[in-house]
Residue frames as qw, qx, qy, qz and C-alpha x, y, z in Angstrom:
[[0.423, -0.514, -0.675, 0.318, 314.34, 86.25, 83.05],
 [0.070, -0.855, -0.164, -0.487, 312.74, 89.44, 84.33],
 [0.222, 0.337, -0.536, 0.742, 314.34, 91.50, 87.07],
 [0.300, -0.480, -0.759, 0.322, 312.86, 91.17, 90.54],
 [0.109, -0.798, -0.236, -0.545, 310.48, 93.97, 91.36],
 [0.263, 0.338, -0.513, 0.744, 311.59, 96.12, 94.23],
 [0.595, -0.510, -0.039, -0.620, 308.37, 96.04, 96.24],
 [0.052, -0.332, 0.855, -0.395, 309.09, 94.42, 99.58],
 [0.358, -0.280, -0.884, -0.105, 307.13, 91.43, 100.77],
 [0.498, -0.644, -0.170, -0.555, 304.07, 92.09, 102.86],
 [0.290, -0.548, 0.632, -0.465, 304.64, 91.78, 106.62],
 [0.503, 0.043, -0.861, -0.065, 305.00, 88.17, 107.57],
 [0.703, -0.559, -0.352, -0.264, 303.03, 86.43, 110.26],
 [0.429, -0.745, 0.429, -0.278, 304.15, 86.57, 113.86],
 [0.241, 0.436, -0.866, 0.048, 306.90, 84.05, 114.45],
 [0.148, 0.007, 0.943, -0.300, 305.43, 80.64, 115.14],
 [0.544, 0.442, 0.395, -0.594, 302.06, 81.57, 113.63],
 [0.333, -0.023, 0.804, 0.492, 301.98, 79.27, 110.61],
 [0.471, 0.328, -0.157, -0.803, 300.03, 80.34, 107.54],
 [0.666, 0.115, 0.712, -0.191, 297.57, 77.60, 106.60],
 [0.713, 0.663, -0.048, -0.223, 298.61, 77.38, 102.97],
 [0.817, -0.222, 0.401, 0.350, 301.27, 75.40, 101.20],
 [0.320, 0.800, -0.376, -0.342, 303.94, 76.00, 98.59],
 [0.976, 0.196, 0.053, 0.076, 305.27, 73.30, 96.25],
 [0.352, -0.728, 0.509, 0.294, 309.00, 72.69, 96.52],
 [0.865, 0.499, 0.047, 0.015, 309.95, 71.87, 92.93],
 [0.549, -0.625, 0.432, 0.348, 313.54, 70.96, 92.17],
 [0.775, 0.444, 0.331, 0.306, 313.92, 70.86, 88.38],
 [0.135, 0.965, -0.171, 0.143, 316.91, 73.18, 88.54],
 [0.837, 0.084, -0.267, 0.471, 320.66, 73.12, 89.01],
 [0.259, 0.430, -0.225, 0.835, 321.03, 76.37, 90.94],
 [0.557, -0.689, -0.282, -0.368, 318.77, 76.05, 93.97],
 [0.163, -0.658, 0.562, -0.474, 320.00, 76.72, 97.51],
 [0.223, 0.095, -0.948, 0.204, 320.68, 73.75, 99.82],
 [0.448, -0.489, -0.697, -0.273, 317.59, 72.11, 101.28],
 [0.421, -0.462, -0.532, 0.572, 318.31, 73.40, 104.79],
 [0.067, -0.180, 0.016, 0.981, 318.25, 76.98, 103.47],
 [0.303, -0.272, -0.601, -0.688, 315.02, 76.31, 101.59],
 [0.481, -0.534, -0.694, 0.052, 313.28, 75.02, 104.70],
 [0.311, -0.374, -0.313, 0.816, 314.59, 78.04, 106.60],
 [0.089, -0.052, -0.305, -0.947, 312.96, 80.21, 103.93],
 [0.433, -0.461, -0.693, -0.347, 309.61, 78.46, 104.46],
 [0.485, -0.532, -0.558, 0.413, 309.94, 79.11, 108.18],
 [0.222, -0.136, -0.046, 0.964, 311.00, 82.75, 107.68],
 [0.297, -0.102, -0.307, -0.899, 307.77, 83.45, 105.84],
 [0.451, 0.003, 0.658, -0.603, 305.69, 81.21, 108.15],
 [0.642, 0.183, -0.508, -0.545, 304.59, 78.95, 105.27],
 [0.618, -0.315, 0.576, -0.433, 302.94, 76.11, 107.13],
 [0.881, 0.177, 0.426, -0.103, 302.70, 73.46, 104.41],
 [0.033, 0.615, -0.653, -0.441, 305.06, 72.03, 101.80],
 [0.923, 0.275, 0.188, -0.195, 304.59, 69.66, 98.91],
 [0.235, -0.523, 0.745, 0.340, 307.43, 67.44, 97.76],
 [0.738, 0.377, -0.277, -0.486, 306.99, 65.74, 94.39],
 [0.862, 0.112, -0.488, 0.080, 309.20, 62.83, 95.41],
 [0.748, -0.652, -0.063, 0.103, 310.95, 61.68, 98.60],
 [0.467, 0.691, -0.322, 0.448, 314.10, 63.77, 98.24],
 [0.754, -0.336, -0.439, 0.353, 316.31, 62.77, 101.15],
 [0.337, 0.122, -0.202, 0.912, 318.05, 66.11, 101.59],
 [0.324, -0.429, -0.160, -0.828, 314.70, 67.86, 101.81],
 [0.758, -0.453, -0.429, -0.190, 313.27, 65.30, 104.21],
 [0.659, -0.167, -0.411, 0.608, 316.30, 65.55, 106.49],
 [0.122, 0.211, -0.091, 0.965, 316.01, 69.34, 106.47],
 [0.482, -0.458, -0.322, -0.674, 312.30, 69.10, 107.35],
 [0.618, -0.296, -0.678, 0.267, 312.91, 67.19, 110.56],
 [0.349, -0.487, -0.468, 0.650, 311.63, 69.19, 113.51],
 [0.124, 0.152, 0.246, 0.949, 310.47, 72.03, 111.24],
 [0.236, 0.450, 0.620, -0.598, 306.78, 71.91, 112.26],
 [0.374, 0.349, -0.367, -0.777, 305.87, 72.16, 108.56],
 [0.775, 0.198, 0.529, -0.284, 303.11, 69.83, 107.34],
 [0.043, -0.429, 0.735, 0.523, 304.40, 67.79, 104.42],
 [0.852, 0.372, 0.178, -0.322, 302.65, 66.30, 101.41],
 [0.337, -0.466, 0.750, 0.325, 304.94, 63.63, 100.01],
 [0.717, 0.467, -0.193, -0.480, 304.68, 62.47, 96.42],
 [0.758, -0.077, 0.624, 0.172, 305.24, 59.01, 94.99],
 [0.067, 0.462, -0.561, -0.684, 307.00, 59.22, 91.63],
 [0.776, 0.301, -0.071, -0.549, 304.83, 58.02, 88.78],
 [0.607, 0.399, -0.680, -0.099, 307.33, 55.35, 87.77],
 [0.010, -0.227, 0.870, -0.438, 307.22, 53.86, 91.30],
 [0.660, -0.031, 0.170, -0.731, 303.46, 53.30, 91.19],
 [0.815, 0.132, -0.477, -0.301, 303.43, 49.84, 89.51],
 [0.451, 0.189, -0.793, 0.365, 305.75, 48.27, 92.08],
 [0.221, -0.079, 0.565, -0.791, 303.68, 49.63, 94.96],
 [0.718, 0.083, -0.058, -0.688, 300.49, 48.46, 93.27],
 [0.612, 0.233, -0.740, -0.156, 301.86, 44.95, 92.69],
 [0.685, -0.282, -0.650, 0.170, 301.90, 43.92, 96.35],
 [0.487, -0.866, -0.065, -0.089, 301.75, 45.08, 99.95],
 [0.792, -0.311, 0.120, 0.512, 305.41, 44.08, 100.15],
 [0.461, 0.437, 0.228, 0.738, 306.20, 46.55, 97.37],
 [0.206, -0.852, -0.164, -0.452, 304.34, 49.25, 99.27],
 [0.735, -0.657, -0.018, 0.167, 306.16, 48.30, 102.46],
 [0.732, 0.020, 0.130, 0.668, 309.52, 48.60, 100.71],
 [0.191, 0.650, 0.175, 0.715, 308.68, 52.12, 99.48],
 [0.484, -0.820, -0.139, -0.270, 307.42, 53.10, 102.92],
 [0.824, -0.451, -0.012, 0.343, 310.45, 51.71, 104.75],
 [0.621, 0.150, 0.148, 0.755, 312.85, 53.58, 102.48],
 [0.166, 0.457, 0.246, 0.838, 311.08, 56.87, 101.96],
 [0.391, -0.661, -0.178, -0.616, 308.70, 57.66, 104.81],
 [0.807, -0.477, -0.342, 0.064, 309.24, 55.55, 107.91],
 [0.638, -0.016, -0.280, 0.717, 312.68, 57.04, 108.79],
 [0.085, 0.270, -0.036, 0.958, 311.07, 60.47, 109.16],
 [0.414, -0.585, -0.577, -0.390, 307.73, 59.81, 110.82],
 [0.547, -0.549, -0.457, 0.435, 308.96, 60.69, 114.32],
 [0.339, -0.391, -0.017, 0.855, 310.22, 64.11, 113.24],
 [0.116, 0.028, -0.409, -0.905, 307.94, 65.22, 110.38],
 [0.491, 0.375, 0.573, -0.539, 304.18, 65.63, 110.21],
 [0.037, 0.016, 0.778, 0.627, 303.03, 64.01, 106.98],
 [0.486, 0.280, 0.288, -0.776, 299.58, 65.24, 106.00],
 [0.830, 0.440, 0.052, -0.340, 299.26, 63.52, 102.61],
 [0.425, -0.261, 0.747, 0.440, 300.96, 60.91, 100.51],
 [0.595, 0.591, -0.024, -0.544, 300.09, 61.60, 96.88],
 [0.693, -0.021, 0.679, 0.240, 300.41, 58.49, 94.71],
 [0.475, 0.338, 0.544, 0.603, 301.53, 60.03, 91.44],
 [0.053, 0.596, 0.089, -0.796, 301.15, 63.45, 89.87],
 [0.524, 0.552, -0.167, -0.627, 298.90, 63.91, 86.83],
 [0.155, -0.241, 0.936, 0.204, 299.19, 60.19, 86.09],
 [0.363, 0.479, 0.795, -0.088, 295.54, 59.90, 85.02],
 [0.972, 0.199, 0.079, -0.092, 295.09, 59.29, 82.14],
 [0.173, 0.757, -0.629, -0.025, 298.33, 57.53, 81.32],
 [0.643, 0.232, -0.729, -0.022, 300.27, 54.29, 81.45],
 [0.200, 0.079, -0.810, 0.546, 300.20, 54.13, 85.26],
 [0.446, -0.270, -0.009, -0.853, 296.56, 55.17, 85.70],
 [0.822, -0.225, -0.398, -0.339, 295.09, 51.73, 86.39],
 [0.671, -0.009, -0.598, 0.439, 297.76, 51.02, 89.01],
 [0.028, -0.461, 0.280, -0.842, 297.02, 54.10, 91.12],
 [0.706, -0.433, -0.002, -0.561, 294.04, 52.81, 93.11],
 [0.936, -0.137, -0.304, 0.115, 295.74, 49.46, 93.93],
 [0.511, 0.294, -0.384, 0.710, 298.88, 51.34, 94.98],
 [0.290, -0.510, 0.174, -0.791, 296.82, 53.63, 97.22],
 [0.869, -0.348, -0.156, -0.316, 295.16, 50.61, 98.82],
 [0.862, 0.018, -0.355, 0.361, 298.50, 48.90, 99.50],
 [0.269, 0.391, -0.336, 0.814, 300.08, 52.03, 100.94],
 [0.524, -0.511, 0.049, -0.679, 297.06, 52.61, 103.17],
 [0.929, -0.239, -0.279, -0.045, 297.42, 49.07, 104.47],
 [0.675, 0.155, -0.372, 0.618, 301.07, 49.67, 105.34],
 [0.037, -0.469, 0.215, -0.856, 300.33, 53.00, 107.02],
 [0.729, -0.459, -0.097, -0.499, 297.54, 51.44, 109.07],
 [0.899, -0.108, -0.362, 0.220, 299.84, 48.64, 110.19],
 [0.512, 0.121, -0.320, 0.788, 302.21, 51.32, 111.51],
 [0.200, -0.721, -0.543, 0.382, 299.41, 53.29, 113.22],
 [0.167, -0.241, 0.183, 0.938, 299.78, 56.17, 110.77],
 [0.195, 0.608, 0.757, 0.137, 296.10, 56.51, 109.94],
 [0.018, -0.830, -0.188, 0.524, 296.42, 60.29, 110.21],
 [0.132, -0.387, 0.554, 0.725, 298.32, 60.33, 106.92],
 [0.663, 0.524, 0.296, -0.445, 295.89, 60.72, 104.01],
 [0.428, -0.087, 0.741, 0.510, 296.59, 58.68, 100.90],
 [0.501, 0.728, 0.265, -0.385, 295.39, 60.28, 97.67],
 [0.609, 0.161, 0.438, 0.641, 296.58, 61.17, 94.17],
 [0.046, 0.646, 0.007, -0.762, 296.94, 64.41, 92.25],
 [0.514, 0.458, 0.640, 0.341, 295.28, 64.95, 88.90],
 [0.055, -0.133, 0.189, 0.971, 295.03, 67.82, 86.45],
 [0.506, 0.427, 0.334, -0.671, 291.74, 69.24, 85.22],
 [0.349, 0.358, -0.681, -0.535, 292.51, 67.42, 81.96],
 [0.110, 0.101, 0.981, -0.126, 290.68, 64.46, 83.52],
 [0.411, 0.528, 0.449, -0.593, 287.48, 66.35, 82.63],
 [0.396, 0.296, 0.706, 0.507, 286.00, 65.69, 79.23],
 [0.030, -0.736, -0.365, -0.570, 283.58, 68.59, 79.57],
 [0.423, -0.265, -0.476, 0.724, 284.11, 71.44, 82.04],
 [0.094, 0.195, 0.090, -0.972, 281.84, 74.31, 81.00],
 [0.318, -0.712, 0.228, -0.583, 279.49, 75.24, 82.40],
 [0.103, -0.401, 0.834, -0.364, 280.60, 73.59, 85.66],
 [0.695, 0.021, 0.503, -0.514, 277.29, 71.73, 86.06],
 [0.843, 0.440, -0.153, -0.269, 277.85, 70.00, 82.68],
 [0.063, 0.672, -0.737, 0.028, 281.23, 68.59, 83.71],
 [0.989, -0.056, 0.067, -0.120, 282.02, 64.92, 83.30],
 [0.505, -0.532, 0.606, 0.307, 285.20, 62.89, 83.40],
 [0.441, 0.544, -0.541, -0.467, 286.73, 62.07, 80.03],
 [0.962, 0.074, -0.139, -0.223, 286.36, 58.57, 78.66],
 [0.716, 0.369, -0.501, 0.316, 290.09, 57.85, 78.92],
 [0.034, 0.412, -0.593, 0.691, 290.27, 59.02, 82.56],
 [0.670, -0.360, -0.047, -0.647, 286.96, 57.77, 83.89],
 [0.890, -0.117, -0.440, -0.014, 287.83, 54.18, 84.75],
 [0.573, 0.101, -0.495, 0.645, 290.91, 55.01, 86.81],
 [0.139, -0.360, 0.208, -0.899, 289.26, 58.05, 88.42],
 [0.755, -0.357, -0.202, -0.512, 286.25, 56.06, 89.55],
 [0.835, -0.101, -0.477, 0.257, 288.53, 53.45, 91.14],
 [0.323, 0.211, -0.391, 0.835, 290.40, 56.23, 92.96],
 [0.386, -0.379, 0.035, -0.840, 287.17, 57.87, 94.11],
 [0.840, -0.301, -0.391, -0.227, 285.87, 54.56, 95.43],
 [0.679, -0.035, -0.485, 0.550, 289.01, 54.27, 97.53],
 [0.097, 0.264, -0.241, 0.929, 288.84, 57.87, 98.76],
 [0.565, -0.446, -0.263, -0.643, 285.19, 57.45, 99.73],
 [0.757, -0.260, -0.579, 0.154, 286.07, 54.82, 102.31],
 [0.507, -0.305, -0.380, 0.711, 287.98, 57.32, 104.47],
 [0.042, 0.939, 0.328, -0.096, 286.32, 60.50, 103.24],
 [0.511, -0.412, 0.240, 0.715, 289.65, 61.70, 101.83],
 [0.355, 0.803, 0.009, -0.479, 289.99, 64.46, 99.21],
 [0.782, 0.398, 0.281, 0.389, 291.10, 64.14, 95.63],
 [0.306, -0.612, 0.162, 0.711, 294.05, 66.42, 94.90],
 [0.555, 0.698, 0.402, 0.209, 293.62, 68.56, 91.79],
 [0.393, -0.222, 0.168, 0.876, 296.03, 70.93, 90.03],
 [0.211, 0.830, 0.512, -0.063, 293.96, 74.01, 89.19],
 [0.399, -0.235, 0.228, 0.857, 295.39, 76.61, 86.78],
 [0.320, 0.830, 0.370, -0.269, 293.13, 79.46, 85.62],
 [0.116, -0.677, 0.407, 0.602, 296.22, 80.92, 83.91],
 [0.279, -0.059, 0.835, 0.470, 296.19, 78.30, 81.16],
 [0.268, 0.658, 0.704, 0.012, 292.51, 78.87, 80.36],
 [0.057, 0.907, 0.087, -0.409, 293.09, 82.62, 80.16],
 [0.194, -0.592, 0.546, 0.560, 296.34, 82.47, 78.17],
 [0.314, 0.102, 0.862, 0.385, 294.87, 80.05, 75.62],
 [0.060, 0.623, 0.664, 0.408, 291.72, 82.11, 75.02],
 [0.199, -0.278, -0.319, 0.884, 292.09, 85.72, 76.26],
 [0.213, -0.190, -0.393, -0.874, 289.31, 86.88, 73.94],
 [0.613, -0.407, -0.514, -0.441, 286.68, 84.84, 75.75],
 [0.686, -0.444, -0.470, 0.333, 288.23, 84.46, 79.24],
 [0.066, -0.938, 0.020, -0.341, 288.34, 87.76, 81.09],
 [0.465, 0.385, -0.562, 0.566, 291.60, 88.55, 82.84],
 [0.313, -0.419, 0.420, -0.742, 289.86, 89.78, 86.01],
 [0.908, -0.144, -0.070, -0.387, 287.84, 86.55, 86.09],
 [0.852, 0.194, -0.419, 0.246, 291.07, 84.53, 85.99],
 [0.342, 0.387, -0.468, 0.717, 292.80, 86.74, 88.60],
 [0.348, -0.502, -0.711, 0.349, 290.05, 86.75, 91.28],
 [0.142, -0.232, -0.150, 0.951, 289.54, 90.51, 90.74],
 [0.157, -0.408, -0.604, -0.667, 286.19, 90.61, 88.94],
 [0.164, 0.025, 0.488, -0.857, 283.61, 92.63, 90.87],
 [0.696, 0.142, -0.007, -0.704, 280.60, 91.24, 89.01],
 [0.770, 0.018, 0.632, -0.081, 279.32, 87.74, 88.32],
 [0.124, 0.501, -0.630, -0.580, 280.99, 86.60, 85.11],
 [0.340, -0.002, -0.884, -0.321, 279.40, 83.16, 84.72],
 [0.618, -0.102, 0.364, -0.690, 275.91, 82.14, 85.79],
 [0.329, 0.096, -0.922, -0.181, 275.27, 78.40, 85.94],
 [0.438, -0.511, -0.735, -0.083, 271.71, 77.69, 87.07],
 [0.412, -0.880, -0.193, -0.139, 271.41, 79.17, 90.55],
 [0.719, -0.435, 0.061, 0.538, 275.19, 79.43, 90.98],
 [0.320, 0.941, -0.044, 0.102, 277.17, 82.55, 90.09],
 [0.838, -0.126, 0.033, 0.530, 280.90, 82.75, 89.56],
 [0.007, -0.987, 0.107, 0.123, 283.13, 85.77, 90.12],
 [0.108, -0.709, 0.670, 0.189, 286.34, 83.82, 89.52],
 [0.723, 0.351, -0.533, -0.265, 287.48, 81.01, 87.26],
 [0.095, 0.323, -0.881, 0.332, 289.18, 79.11, 90.08],
 [0.507, 0.047, 0.617, -0.601, 285.85, 78.39, 91.78],
 [0.775, 0.376, -0.106, -0.497, 284.31, 77.33, 88.48],
 [0.519, 0.437, -0.734, -0.037, 287.16, 74.88, 87.86],
 [0.094, -0.177, 0.872, -0.447, 286.91, 73.35, 91.33],
 [0.625, 0.192, 0.418, -0.631, 283.15, 73.07, 91.06],
 [0.683, 0.408, -0.456, -0.399, 283.54, 71.38, 87.69],
 [0.289, 0.258, -0.906, 0.169, 285.40, 68.59, 89.51],
 [0.340, 0.042, 0.694, -0.633, 282.69, 68.42, 92.18],
 [0.711, 0.322, 0.017, -0.625, 279.99, 68.09, 89.50],
 [0.593, 0.381, -0.681, -0.198, 281.93, 65.37, 87.67],
 [0.056, 0.167, -0.911, 0.372, 282.37, 63.43, 90.93],
 [0.521, 0.138, 0.476, -0.695, 278.67, 63.69, 91.71],
 [0.731, 0.353, -0.274, -0.516, 277.83, 62.17, 88.36],
 [0.532, 0.237, -0.810, 0.064, 279.80, 59.13, 89.49],
 [0.707, -0.514, -0.462, -0.151, 277.77, 58.97, 92.70],
 [0.602, -0.163, -0.386, 0.680, 280.43, 60.66, 94.87],
 [0.138, -0.901, -0.258, -0.320, 279.27, 63.64, 96.91],
 [0.135, 0.739, -0.368, 0.549, 281.11, 66.21, 99.00],
 [0.664, -0.577, 0.330, -0.343, 280.43, 64.47, 102.29],
 [0.982, -0.001, 0.125, 0.139, 282.35, 61.52, 100.84],
 [0.707, 0.042, 0.188, 0.680, 285.19, 63.13, 98.87],
 [0.017, 0.927, 0.075, -0.367, 286.33, 66.75, 98.77],
 [0.674, 0.634, -0.025, 0.380, 288.90, 68.55, 96.66],
 [0.523, -0.695, 0.121, 0.479, 292.38, 69.64, 97.74],
 [0.512, 0.855, -0.081, 0.023, 294.22, 72.00, 95.40],
 [0.860, -0.270, 0.156, 0.404, 297.68, 70.50, 95.04],
 [0.438, -0.073, 0.256, 0.859, 298.93, 73.19, 92.64],
 [0.244, 0.878, 0.395, 0.114, 297.84, 76.62, 91.52],
 [0.425, -0.535, 0.112, 0.722, 299.78, 79.68, 90.46],
 [0.464, 0.873, 0.143, -0.035, 300.68, 82.14, 87.74],
 [0.761, 0.057, 0.091, 0.640, 304.00, 82.53, 85.91],
 [0.176, -0.837, -0.072, 0.512, 305.80, 85.86, 86.16],
 [0.100, 0.657, -0.491, -0.563, 307.51, 85.76, 82.73],
 [0.382, -0.076, 0.881, 0.268, 307.67, 83.80, 79.49],
 [0.245, 0.529, 0.748, 0.317, 304.58, 84.92, 77.58],
 [0.113, 0.438, 0.217, 0.865, 304.67, 88.68, 77.15],
 [0.294, -0.355, 0.143, -0.876, 301.83, 90.63, 78.74],
 [0.799, -0.306, -0.403, -0.325, 300.17, 87.45, 79.97],
 [0.848, -0.299, -0.302, 0.317, 302.98, 86.77, 82.45],
 [0.167, 0.694, -0.266, 0.648, 304.27, 89.67, 84.51],
 [0.292, -0.008, -0.734, 0.613, 305.32, 89.84, 88.15],
 [0.331, -0.045, 0.229, -0.914, 302.30, 92.07, 88.81],
 [0.747, -0.040, -0.373, -0.549, 299.84, 89.55, 87.38],
 [0.646, 0.015, -0.741, 0.184, 301.51, 86.67, 89.21],
 [0.092, 0.052, -0.595, 0.797, 301.47, 88.59, 92.47],
 [0.515, -0.066, 0.018, -0.855, 297.83, 89.51, 92.02],
 [0.775, -0.046, -0.536, -0.332, 296.78, 85.93, 91.33],
 [0.598, -0.007, -0.727, 0.337, 298.73, 84.31, 94.14],
 [0.057, -0.096, 0.479, -0.871, 297.77, 86.90, 96.77],
 [0.633, -0.058, -0.035, -0.771, 294.11, 86.43, 95.94],
 [0.755, 0.014, -0.646, -0.116, 294.47, 82.66, 95.78],
 [0.335, 0.061, -0.722, 0.602, 296.02, 82.73, 99.25],
 [0.296, -0.057, 0.313, -0.901, 293.26, 84.95, 100.58],
 [0.724, -0.024, -0.340, -0.600, 290.58, 82.76, 99.01],
 [0.675, -0.010, -0.727, 0.123, 291.98, 79.59, 100.57],
 [0.222, 0.020, -0.635, 0.739, 292.47, 81.21, 103.97],
 [0.417, -0.145, 0.039, -0.896, 288.94, 82.65, 103.93],
 [0.161, 0.093, 0.969, -0.164, 287.56, 79.09, 104.03],
 [0.484, 0.299, 0.054, -0.821, 284.71, 80.33, 101.85],
 [0.611, 0.193, 0.766, 0.039, 284.62, 77.18, 99.76],
 [0.062, 0.024, 0.616, 0.785, 283.01, 77.51, 96.32],
 [0.501, -0.020, -0.080, -0.862, 279.52, 78.43, 95.08],
 [0.750, -0.068, -0.577, -0.315, 278.60, 74.74, 94.88],
 [0.748, -0.286, -0.525, 0.288, 280.26, 73.86, 98.18],
 [0.080, -0.805, 0.152, -0.567, 280.16, 77.00, 100.35],
 [0.554, -0.677, 0.376, -0.306, 282.29, 76.67, 103.46],
 [0.992, 0.050, -0.062, 0.100, 283.97, 73.47, 102.27],
 [0.474, -0.727, 0.396, 0.299, 287.54, 73.14, 103.53],
 [0.801, 0.582, -0.043, 0.137, 290.01, 73.25, 100.64],
 [0.673, -0.458, 0.245, 0.527, 293.73, 72.65, 101.09],
 [0.495, 0.869, 0.029, 0.012, 295.76, 74.93, 98.84],
 [0.698, -0.333, 0.290, 0.563, 299.31, 74.85, 97.48],
 [0.298, 0.887, -0.161, -0.314, 300.96, 77.58, 95.42],
 [0.856, 0.124, 0.276, 0.420, 303.22, 76.41, 92.62],
 [0.887, -0.107, -0.339, 0.294, 306.10, 76.93, 93.18],
 [0.555, -0.726, -0.040, 0.404, 308.79, 78.03, 95.63],
 [0.316, -0.561, 0.405, 0.649, 311.47, 78.78, 92.99],
 [0.608, 0.665, -0.255, -0.351, 311.94, 79.49, 89.34],
 [0.812, -0.192, 0.536, 0.129, 313.35, 76.24, 87.89],
 [0.169, 0.727, -0.426, -0.511, 315.93, 76.66, 85.15],
 [0.169, -0.200, 0.923, 0.283, 316.00, 73.06, 83.87],
 [0.499, 0.528, 0.638, -0.255, 312.39, 73.17, 82.77],
 [0.493, 0.507, 0.482, 0.518, 311.58, 74.08, 79.15],
 [0.215, -0.065, -0.011, 0.974, 312.45, 77.70, 78.35],
 [0.246, -0.420, -0.398, -0.778, 309.67, 80.23, 78.69],
 [0.598, -0.524, -0.053, -0.604, 306.66, 80.03, 80.96],
 [0.901, -0.232, -0.366, 0.023, 307.71, 76.73, 82.57],
 [0.612, 0.118, -0.394, 0.675, 310.81, 78.31, 84.11],
 [0.037, 0.309, -0.150, 0.938, 308.97, 81.18, 85.76],
 [0.561, -0.555, -0.526, -0.319, 306.45, 79.94, 88.30],
 [0.580, -0.160, -0.564, 0.565, 308.53, 80.67, 91.39],
 [0.317, -0.918, -0.239, -0.013, 307.77, 82.95, 94.30],
 [0.431, -0.791, 0.314, 0.300, 311.53, 83.27, 94.75],
 [0.562, 0.687, -0.460, -0.004, 314.63, 83.38, 92.60],
 [0.890, -0.025, -0.387, 0.240, 317.26, 80.75, 93.42],
 [0.337, 0.338, -0.419, 0.773, 319.16, 83.46, 95.35],
 [0.265, -0.470, -0.754, 0.373, 316.14, 83.49, 97.75],
 [0.076, 0.202, 0.057, -0.975, 315.07, 86.98, 96.73],
 [0.453, 0.501, 0.658, -0.332, 311.31, 87.32, 96.09],
 [0.271, 0.274, 0.615, 0.688, 310.12, 87.65, 92.51],
 [0.265, -0.481, -0.253, -0.797, 307.02, 89.52, 93.72],
 [0.239, -0.223, 0.616, -0.717, 305.06, 89.97, 96.96],
 [0.608, -0.280, -0.651, -0.359, 302.73, 87.28, 98.25],
 [0.667, -0.468, -0.528, 0.240, 303.57, 86.57, 101.89]]
C-alpha cells in the first residue's frame, strides 16, 4: 500500500451545504472504522449521498437523522425470492427498509449489482416490479427502484453511436428498461474509464480517460468527445435507443466510477486517482450532461469511501478516498 500523500484536502463546503454527489460505502474489509464514525466522515466532508451495496444494519442505524440521501442495494442472491412473489418482496422490505423510512431519505433501491448477464438476470425485472408494488402500498413512491449494471452489458461500444446490448444481456436489459420506462426512472451504470485505459494504454489516451484532454479525441458523427466517461455513458444511451427507449423515458445514473491509487504501477498513483475523481466530481456537479444528452441530470457516485483489504490483492484493494484510519489517500473534497 502506498503512503498517503501529504497534500491536505481542498476546503470543504460550508457546514450543512451538502455536495450533490455520492460515495459508495464498500465494506469488504476487516479494519474499517465503526459505522457511526464513517457516517460522521461523510458529514464532515459534506458528502450528500451514499450507496450501500446491501442493507447493513449498523450502517443504516448510523444513517438515521444524518440528512444523507441513501441508495440501498439488494444483494444478488436475494433477487429470486423477491421476484417470486409480492410477499417475498414485502418480507425483504419489512426487514431491511421499513424500519428506517422515518429517519432516512432513500433515493434509490438498486435490485442487484452487475447481475446482468448472470444467473439472476431474468429475475431482476420481476423483483423490481414486486418491490415497487410494496413501496407504493406504503406510500413510498419517491423511492426509485432500479438496478445497477456494468458496461459489460454492451456488445459493441465504439464508436458510441454503434453501441448495442450484448446478446446474453439483451433480454434481461429490455425487461428492466420496460419497467423503468413506466416511471421514467434511470438505469444505474458502473462507468470505469480506468479499465479501458489500463487495458489498452497505447490506443486510449491518458488525458482522455482522466477528463484532462483539451482537444476532441473522438468524433462520432456530429458529436465530439473530450473524455472517455461521456463516450461510455452515451454508448449506453445509444444502446437504449436501439431498443426504443429514449432519454425522456429512461436516463442514466452513474452508480460507480473511480480510479485506483495503487496496484498497477504507473497506471495507479494517488495523483492520477485524485485527478480523475476531482474532474468526475466537477463534471457531475456541472450538470453538463453528455454530448448526446446535453444538460441531462446524471446522478454520480465515486467508488469508494475506503481501501478494502479483503478484496483481491492489487488494484482491487486501492479504490478508496480514505484509508481505514480515516486519513485521506488524496484530495477530492
